[in-house]
Structures are given as structure tokens and as C-alpha cells.
Wavefront OBJ file of the C-alpha trace (Angstrom):
o trace
v -37.071 -21.678 48.637
v -40.280 -21.263 50.671
v -39.500 -24.375 52.728
v -36.065 -22.926 53.541
v -37.685 -19.671 54.604
v -40.048 -21.507 56.924
v -37.222 -23.450 58.520
v -35.031 -20.376 59.051
v -37.988 -18.732 60.796
v -38.223 -21.624 63.246
v -41.441 -22.949 61.704
v -41.651 -26.714 61.426
v -42.275 -27.936 57.912
v -45.820 -29.339 57.888
v -46.383 -33.050 58.220
v -49.495 -35.260 58.059
v -50.032 -34.475 61.751
v -49.554 -30.697 61.631
v -50.907 -27.786 59.620
v -49.577 -24.283 59.113
v -51.693 -21.285 60.017
v -52.420 -18.159 58.025
v -50.431 -16.156 60.588
v -47.313 -18.253 59.946
v -47.584 -17.739 56.198
v -48.708 -14.122 56.006
v -45.154 -12.947 55.298
v -44.895 -14.929 52.079
v -48.313 -15.504 50.538
v -49.563 -11.891 50.646
v -47.668 -10.017 47.903
v -49.484 -6.689 48.224
v -48.730 -3.767 50.540
v -50.581 -4.080 53.834
v -50.941 -7.838 53.594
v -53.838 -9.363 55.516
v -55.008 -5.993 56.860
v -55.399 -4.281 53.495
v -57.002 -7.377 51.978
v -59.604 -7.601 54.748
v -60.330 -3.887 54.460
v -61.072 -4.339 50.751
v -63.196 -7.441 51.344
v -65.280 -5.620 53.944
v -65.965 -2.749 51.540
v -66.957 -5.254 48.863
v -69.585 -6.767 51.150
v -68.415 -10.348 50.675
v -70.600 -12.774 52.613
v -70.835 -16.450 53.490
v -71.593 -18.713 50.561
v -70.416 -16.271 47.884
v -68.531 -17.482 44.832
v -65.356 -15.394 44.629
v -62.545 -15.124 42.070
v -59.040 -13.822 42.852
v -57.426 -12.504 39.649
v -53.634 -12.805 39.817
v -53.765 -15.016 42.899
v -50.009 -15.540 43.333
v -49.310 -17.981 46.153
v -52.950 -17.829 47.208
v -52.882 -15.931 50.495
v -55.832 -13.591 49.799
v -57.903 -16.423 48.298
v -57.376 -18.603 51.379
v -58.056 -15.604 53.615
v -61.419 -14.758 52.060
v -62.462 -18.424 52.151
v -61.488 -18.804 55.794
v -62.990 -15.539 57.035
v -66.221 -15.518 55.056
v -66.931 -19.148 54.213
v -66.752 -18.572 50.464
v -66.000 -20.811 47.506
v -62.921 -19.249 45.912
v -61.079 -19.721 42.626
v -57.618 -18.208 42.231
v -56.356 -17.559 38.690
v -52.742 -16.773 37.814
v -50.621 -16.839 34.655
v -47.584 -18.225 36.484
v -47.616 -22.025 36.582
v -45.058 -22.082 39.401
v -47.167 -19.797 41.601
v -50.228 -21.963 41.020
v -48.299 -25.128 41.869
v -46.999 -23.605 45.107
v -50.460 -22.237 45.982
v -51.865 -25.746 45.654
v -49.093 -27.127 47.872
v -49.746 -24.482 50.533
v -53.414 -25.509 50.468
v -52.241 -28.943 51.565
v -50.040 -27.467 54.287
v -52.888 -25.346 55.644
v -55.586 -27.957 55.012
v -57.559 -25.306 53.197
v -60.866 -26.315 51.670
v -63.148 -24.352 49.431
v -60.212 -22.865 47.510
v -58.844 -23.975 44.151
v -56.161 -22.535 41.904
v -55.942 -22.522 38.127
v -53.405 -21.385 35.556
v -55.165 -18.769 33.480
v -55.304 -15.223 32.150
v -57.378 -12.750 34.138
v -57.940 -10.772 30.945
v -60.034 -13.595 29.517
v -61.019 -15.917 32.405
v -61.494 -18.730 29.911
v -63.684 -21.589 31.084
v -65.607 -19.488 33.583
v -69.374 -19.608 33.136
v -70.892 -16.168 32.510
v -72.854 -14.594 35.338
v -71.832 -17.106 38.008
v -69.528 -15.095 40.295
v -70.608 -12.918 43.244
v -67.318 -11.071 43.735
v -63.944 -10.711 42.070
v -60.849 -8.887 43.257
v -57.257 -8.185 42.345
v -54.505 -6.961 44.628
v -51.478 -5.298 42.997
v -52.121 -7.044 39.688
v -53.392 -4.422 37.239
v -49.905 -2.930 36.902
v -48.993 -6.003 34.821
v -52.184 -6.057 32.741
v -51.735 -4.138 29.504
v -55.278 -4.500 28.154
v -57.595 -3.092 30.818
v -60.543 -3.192 28.395
v -60.159 -6.965 27.953
v -59.849 -7.332 31.727
v -63.020 -5.323 32.241
v -64.834 -7.460 29.685
v -63.810 -10.688 31.417
v -64.897 -9.388 34.813
v -68.173 -8.071 33.423
v -68.991 -11.424 31.832
v -68.173 -13.457 34.907
v -70.023 -11.417 37.532
v -73.671 -11.880 38.392
v -75.919 -8.831 38.236
v -75.162 -6.869 41.386
v -71.775 -8.575 41.661
v -68.796 -6.609 42.931
v -65.213 -6.150 41.730
v -62.586 -4.792 44.117
v -59.174 -3.416 43.109
v -56.119 -2.343 45.113
v -53.449 -1.335 42.609
v -50.547 0.910 41.867
v -51.741 3.527 39.362
v -50.062 6.064 37.103
v -49.098 9.385 38.629
v -47.866 12.468 36.789
v -46.760 10.618 33.672
v -42.992 10.780 34.182
v -40.892 7.669 33.590
v -40.596 5.152 36.410
v -37.426 3.864 38.046
v -36.690 0.130 37.955
v -36.632 -2.428 39.399
v -39.901 -2.376 41.340
v -41.712 -5.338 42.937
v -43.938 -5.844 39.892
v -41.404 -5.240 37.104
v -37.668 -5.304 36.521
v -37.901 -3.170 33.365
v -40.291 -0.816 31.618
v -41.730 -3.358 29.191
v -43.228 -5.337 32.070
v -45.205 -2.493 33.665
v -48.526 -1.116 32.428
v -49.666 1.441 34.976
v -52.933 3.160 34.144
v -54.714 6.176 35.548
v -57.828 5.583 37.644
v -59.846 7.172 34.853
v -58.691 4.410 32.519
v -59.884 1.748 34.964
v -63.251 3.466 35.241
v -63.618 3.770 31.475
v -62.689 0.115 30.914
v -65.039 -1.263 33.562
v -67.930 1.068 32.825
v -67.664 -0.077 29.226
v -68.189 -3.636 30.489
v -71.381 -2.760 32.376
v -69.942 -1.947 35.807
v -70.369 1.229 37.852
v -67.780 2.792 40.149
v -69.226 2.842 43.682
v -66.120 3.770 45.681
v -62.566 5.047 45.264
v -59.866 5.876 47.813
v -56.316 7.136 47.416
v -54.093 4.666 49.308
v -50.712 6.287 48.634
v -50.127 7.610 52.151
v -51.401 4.351 53.613
v -48.832 2.431 51.548
v -46.022 4.756 52.601
v -46.954 4.261 56.264
v -47.037 0.469 55.873
v -43.666 0.369 54.109
v -42.139 2.594 56.792
v -43.521 0.373 59.552
v -42.276 -2.790 57.872
v -38.786 -1.324 57.474
v -38.714 -0.333 61.141
v -39.726 -3.815 62.291
v -37.153 -5.449 60.020
v -34.426 -3.212 61.415
v -35.450 -3.988 64.992
v -35.245 -7.723 64.283
v -31.690 -7.173 63.092
v -31.614 -10.152 60.809
v -32.494 -11.282 57.342
v -33.978 -14.513 56.119
v -37.061 -16.342 57.223
v -40.422 -15.462 55.827
v -40.747 -12.198 54.037
v -40.679 -10.539 50.632
v -37.129 -11.725 49.888
v -38.459 -15.246 49.355
v -40.394 -14.151 46.272
v -38.853 -10.798 45.348
v -35.199 -11.771 45.642
v -32.302 -10.121 47.436
v -32.806 -6.760 45.696
v -36.189 -6.287 47.369
v -34.712 -3.337 49.276
v -33.910 -1.506 46.052
v -37.360 -2.260 44.683
v -39.074 -0.834 47.746
v -36.844 2.263 47.800
v -37.888 2.973 44.214
v -41.555 2.542 45.111
v -41.237 4.932 48.047
v -39.398 7.552 45.983
v -42.033 7.473 43.251
v -44.921 7.600 45.716
v -43.344 10.681 47.247
v -42.557 12.529 44.019
v -45.877 11.780 42.358
v -44.794 9.443 39.586
v -46.864 6.630 41.077
v -49.887 6.403 43.357
v -51.906 3.659 45.015
v -55.649 3.401 44.661
v -58.517 1.254 45.869
v -61.611 1.026 43.654
v -64.923 -0.798 44.044
v -67.157 -1.519 41.045
v -70.621 -3.087 40.868
v -72.215 -4.812 37.900
v -75.384 -3.063 36.860
v -78.712 -4.859 36.740
v -80.278 -5.182 33.325
l 1 2 3 4 5 6 7 8 9 10 11 12 13 14 15 16 17 18 19 20 21 22 23 24 25 26 27 28 29 30 31 32 33 34 35 36 37 38 39 40 41 42 43 44 45 46 47 48 49 50 51 52 53 54 55 56 57 58 59 60 61 62 63 64 65 66 67 68 69 70 71 72 73 74 75 76 77 78 79 80 81 82 83 84 85 86 87 88 89 90 91 92 93 94 95 96 97 98 99 100 101 102 103 104 105 106 107 108 109 110 111 112 113 114 115 116 117 118 119 120 121 122 123 124 125 126 127 128 129 130 131 132 133 134 135 136 137 138 139 140 141 142 143 144 145 146 147 148 149 150 151 152 153 154 155 156 157 158 159 160 161 162 163 164 165 166 167 168 169 170 171 172 173 174 175 176 177 178 179 180 181 182 183 184 185 186 187 188 189 190 191 192 193 194 195 196 197 198 199 200 201 202 203 204 205 206 207 208 209 210 211 212 213 214 215 216 217 218 219 220 221 222 223 224 225 226 227 228 229 230 231 232 233 234 235 236 237 238 239 240 241 242 243 244 245 246 247 248 249 250 251 252 253 254 255 256 257 258 259 260 261 262 263 264
């Protein structure tokens, strides 16, 4: 499906003599609102630097993990529950000749096999909405981070408590979505030894990005190629309309949070 999207966009399928660039893939391997721009904004606030060991929780097709490795010279591990996503992420690594990035099938709520206190930074982008047990997630992050390590989050969060409309990009039905209030994130991560050092409401930012994306898609006057349809399916328009409606009426919000692991 991804290969077909590349071809319909006029991008040559990679060969031993060619490699794809992050720009060519940014429409398919960045699942979160704002793509590369919002990811880089979060990374800058986290203070990620060259040589850091970084973990991407819920890494999807690996776009943010490859981005942070390329921009900052980090060693990055991407963890995702979906075996298919991990397999494709590994294949895209070959296409882009990415080094310093590996992908594993695993649960971000446990991070099994990760040595305690070995990670400089962790992040998750539009992932917490599918994590029911935020306390377990906080515990896994707290164990994995070094003292002074940083955890960055850009998630959809619960709004006024009213029921959500489905489908949305992260769930087709209610049983798949576990939105939490920001206070619940703070409680879960503070309980794991982290402190909140920054929080920003990103709802209006997300609405602006969605509006801009819709305008550009309309101007292009065509479907296909690289874009959210490749992963989200043909009903991506309905999913995004539901997101916009709930952002506007207060049932859902977007939030960016930065946590730091306390020193003993």
C-alpha cells in the first residue's frame, strides 16, 4: 500500500542505488498533527542533544524516530505494539539508509527488556489516547529514564467529559480510546518520580494545521499519493471532521507536556 502511494506521487521506489529522503516520506510516516514541525518543536523543548539515547513510545512507521536521529545524532529505539508497523518501519530504514535507529515490537506500558536508568529522553506523539493504564506507562518511563532525563508528550486529551464521536484517527469505536485529562497524566508521572516542567494547550494549533492541510489538499485537486489515506483508510475525511468538531465544542483538546525525572 505504501509502495503504491509512493508510485502514484511520482516517487521512484528505492533501489540499491537510490535512497528516499525524509521530505518524500513525511506524508506517511508522521501520524501526528503537525508532522515534522510539531515533532521538532517538541524535541527542541525537551533539550535533546547529540549522543543522547532516545526512545519513541508508539513509534508507528518510524518517522519521528528517524527524524530525531537525523537532526540530533541520537541513538533511537522505536517501540510499537503493531508488528506490521514495526516491519514497515524497518523496511523504510532500508529505503532511507537510516542508521542509529532500531524498531522493536513491544508495549510502551512496560518497556520490557529495557535496562533501568539508561535513557536520556523518551517521547510519544498521539499515542496516550490508546493507553488505558497511564500509571503503568508512567512507571515504565520512570524506570527507563536516567536521573534528569526528559519525557515529552503531544496527545489528544479529554475535554468536558461528554461522549466522543467515532470514527477518529486513533479509534473506530469507544472501546479503543482512553483519553485522559492532563491532571491524570501529571498524577501518573509524578507518582513515577517525574516532575511536570512545561505544559501547553495545542488545540488551536491543531485546528490551524488541519485547516491548512485541507486547503492544500483541495488546491491539489486530487487524491492518492502519500498522505493519511495510506494508513487511515478512505474514511480519513470523516475521522478528521469528527476531530475538528470535538476540538471546537470542547469534548476533546490537544496538549503538549514535558516531564523531567527527579534526581535522588
